[in-house]
C-alpha positions in Angstrom: 9.5 -18.3 -12.5 10.2 -16.3 -9.5 9.7 -12.2 -9.2 13.0 -9.7 -8.3 12.0 -8.4 -5.1 12.4 -4.5 -5.3 13.6 -3.6 -1.6 14.2 -0.1 -2.1 10.6 0.2 -3.7 9.5 -1.8 -1.0 10.9 0.2 2.0 9.7 3.4 0.0 6.2 2.3 0.2 6.5 1.6 4.2 8.3 5.0 4.8 4.8 6.6 2.9 3.1 4.9 5.5 4.8 6.0 8.3 2.3 7.7 10.4 -0.7 7.8 7.7 -3.3 5.7 6.8 -3.9 5.6 3.0 -5.3 3.5 0.6 -2.9 1.7 -2.3 -4.1 4.2 -5.0 -3.0 6.8 -2.6 0.5 5.1 -2.3 0.6 5.1 -6.1 -0.1 8.4 -6.6 2.5 9.6 -3.8 4.9 7.4 -5.5 4.6 8.8 -8.9 4.8 12.1 -7.1 8.0 11.3 -6.2 9.1 10.5 -9.7 8.7 6.8 -9.1 7.8 4.8 -12.2 5.9 1.9 -10.9 2.6 0.3 -11.7 -1.1 -0.1 -9.7 -0.5 -4.0 -9.3 2.9 -3.4 -8.4 2.0 -1.5 -5.0 -0.7 -3.6 -4.5 1.8 -6.6 -4.7 4.0 -5.2 -2.0 1.3 -4.1 -0.1 0.0 -7.4 0.7 3.3 -9.1 1.3 3.5 -6.1 3.7 0.4 -7.8 5.4 1.7 -11.0 5.3 5.0 -10.4 7.1 3.3 -8.2 9.6 4.7 -4.9 8.6 1.6 -3.6 8.0 -2.4 -3.8 8.8 -5.8 -2.9 6.5 -8.5 -1.1 8.1 -12.0 -1.8 5.6 -13.9 1.3 5.7 -17.5 1.6 3.6 -18.4 4.3 2.7 -22.4 5.4 1.9 -23.2 7.6 -1.0 -24.2 7.0 -4.8 -21.9 5.4 -6.9 -22.0 3.8 -10.4 -22.1 0.4 -8.8 -24.6 1.0 -6.2 -24.7 3.0 -2.3 -21.5 1.3 -0.9 -18.0 2.2 -1.7 -15.4 -0.2 0.4 -12.1 1.7 1.1 -9.0 -0.3 2.1 -6.6 2.1 4.6 -3.1 1.0 5.0 -0.9 1.6 7.4 2.8 0.4 10.0 2.4 -2.0 12.8 5.7 -0.7 13.2 9.1 1.5 12.6 11.4 -1.3 11.6 12.7 -2.0 8.1 13.1 -5.1 6.5 16.4 -6.2 5.8 17.3 -7.3 2.3 18.1 -10.8 2.9 
């Protein structure tokens, strides 16, 4: 079984990341604020596709603090590598 690829959603994620560094959750919340209903899982799936295809890059940042799981939280910030949009082929 193959997944249906939603180019409109993928392009919207790329558009959101133009000039920004955001976590996957921040991308998800941005989509929600625009009235786009999707799941966090699908957002992270499209972010991983963007990384594999070379449209995105990821920067990992460790935050020191007091968290329920320990003293370090690792966040991944996604951003655009270039401003080209994928075609639908």
